[in-house]
C-alpha positions in Angstrom: 0.0 0.0 0.0 0.9 3.6 -0.3 0.1 7.1 0.8 -1.2 9.3 -2.0 -1.9 13.1 -2.4 -5.1 13.5 -4.4 -5.9 16.9 -6.0 -8.4 18.0 -8.6 -6.0 17.5 -11.4 -3.7 14.6 -10.3 -2.8 11.8 -8.0 0.8 11.6 -6.7 2.2 8.7 -4.6 3.9 10.1 -1.5 5.2 6.8 0.1 5.1 3.1 -0.3 5.5 -0.1 1.8 2.4 0.3 4.0 0.4 -2.8 5.0 -2.9 -1.5 6.2 -3.1 2.3 7.0 -5.9 3.3 9.3 -5.6 6.8 10.7 -4.0 9.9 9.2 -3.2 13.2 10.8 -1.2 16.3 9.9 0.8 17.7 12.9 2.4 21.0 11.9 4.0 20.2 8.6 4.3 16.5 9.4 2.0 13.7 8.2 1.5 10.6 10.4 -0.4 7.4 9.7 -1.3 4.5 12.0 -1.0 1.1 10.4 -1.9 -2.5 11.2 0.9 -5.1 11.1 0.5 -8.8 11.1 0.3 -10.4 14.6 1.9 -7.3 16.1 4.1 -4.8 14.3 1.3 -2.2 14.4 3.0 1.1 13.6 2.8 4.9 13.9 4.7 6.3 10.9 6.0 9.8 10.0 5.5 10.0 6.3 8.4 11.2 4.2 8.2 11.7 0.4 9.5 8.9 -1.8 10.3 6.7 1.2 9.6 2.9 1.5 8.3 1.7 4.8 9.1 -1.9 4.1 5.9 -3.9 3.7 5.8 -6.8 2.5 9.5 -7.3 3.1 10.0 -6.3 6.7 7.8 -6.1 9.8 8.0 -6.2 13.6 5.0 -8.5 13.5 4.9 -12.2 12.5 3.1 -14.0 9.7 -0.3 -15.5 10.7 0.5 -18.9 9.1 2.8 -20.4 6.5 -0.3 -20.2 4.2 -0.5 -16.4 4.3 -0.7 -14.9 0.8 2.1 -12.5 1.8 4.9 -13.6 4.0 7.5 -11.0 5.0 11.1 -11.7 4.2 12.3 -10.5 7.6 10.3 -10.3 10.8 11.4 -8.4 14.0 13.2 -5.7 12.0 12.8 -2.8 9.6 16.4 -3.0 8.4 16.9 -1.3 5.1 13.6 0.6 5.3 12.1 3.6 7.2 11.6 2.8 10.9 8.2 3.5 12.4 8.1 6.4 15.0 6.8 3.7 17.4 5.3 0.2 17.1 3.4 -2.3 19.1 4.0 -6.0 19.7 1.6 -7.7 20.4 -1.0 -5.9 18.2 -3.2 -3.2 19.5 -5.2 -2.8 16.2 -4.8 0.9 15.7 -7.6 3.1 14.2 -8.0 6.9 13.9 -5.5 9.6 15.0 -6.3 13.0 16.4 -4.2 15.8 18.0 -5.3 17.3 21.3 -5.6 21.0 21.5 -2.6 23.1 22.8 -4.6 23.8 26.0 -7.1 22.1 28.2 -5.4 18.7 28.4 -2.7 19.5 31.0 0.5 17.5 30.5 -1.0 16.1 27.3 -1.6 19.4 25.5 -0.9 18.9 21.8 -0.3 15.1 22.1 -1.5 12.7 19.4 -4.2 10.2 20.4 -4.7 6.8 18.7 -7.9 4.7 19.0 -7.6 0.9 19.1 -9.8 -2.1 18.4 -8.1 -5.1 20.0 -6.9 -3.4 23.2 -10.0 -1.2 23.7 -7.8 1.7 24.8 -6.9 5.2 23.7 -3.1 5.6 23.3 -1.8 9.1 24.2 1.5 9.8 22.5 3.8 12.8 23.2 6.3 13.7 20.5 9.3 16.0 21.1 10.7 18.6 18.6 12.8 15.8 17.0 9.6 13.9 16.2 10.5 11.1 18.6 8.1 9.5 21.1 8.9 10.7 24.6 5.9 9.2 26.4 3.0 6.9 25.7 0.2 5.9 28.0 -2.8 3.6 27.3 -6.2 4.6 28.8 -8.8 1.8 29.1 -12.1 2.8 27.5 -13.7 -0.7 27.4 -14.8 -0.3 23.8 -13.5 -1.0 20.3 -12.8 2.5 19.0 -13.5 3.0 15.3 -13.2 6.8 14.9 -12.0 9.8 16.9 -12.9 13.5 16.3 -12.0 16.7 18.1 -14.8 19.1 18.9 -14.5 22.9 18.8 -14.8 23.0 22.6 -11.6 20.8 22.9 -13.4 17.6 23.8 -12.8 14.4 21.9 -15.6 12.1 20.6 -15.1 8.5 19.9 -17.4 6.2 18.0 -17.4 2.5 19.0 -18.2 -0.8 17.3 -21.4 -1.0 19.5 -22.6 2.3 17.8 -22.0 4.5 20.8 -20.7 8.1 20.7 -18.6 8.8 23.8 -17.3 12.3 24.7 -13.9 12.4 26.3 -12.6 15.4 28.3 -9.6 16.0 30.6 -11.5 16.2 33.9 -8.3 15.8 36.1 -6.4 18.6 34.4 -3.4 16.3 33.6 
């Protein structure tokens, strides 16, 4: 798979080597995607133009069985390809990405939030100025999170597999 820029007049491939992109967000001038790996190897990637992220050749995950239609050449590595910003083994089944506002979320102001299916958590991710993960926490929400959206009042809304819309706010101030 790839990431493409689509405009009225043309389609341009930005990057390649993605297995199953799920969420996409622009933070400043940087584009991030969340992506499913096989049996782990779920990734958060910073997208760079003309770069290859390795699928189906490398993954931090493992093939499901020897009968998979695509079996990576190397597992447990990204050698020779662009490394993810962070990855998860075992799988968390990532979904949508949002960025928290610059105020109202205490220590997590401006952080990226990722929904999950398998783990039924929200993953809060702090990035430093060098675009590296400096902190990650998982907050149990007890639901498979399909989509996330930020509201104009700074609250986050998540939609779940059970059809619920749940509003999330920072009530503790941190």
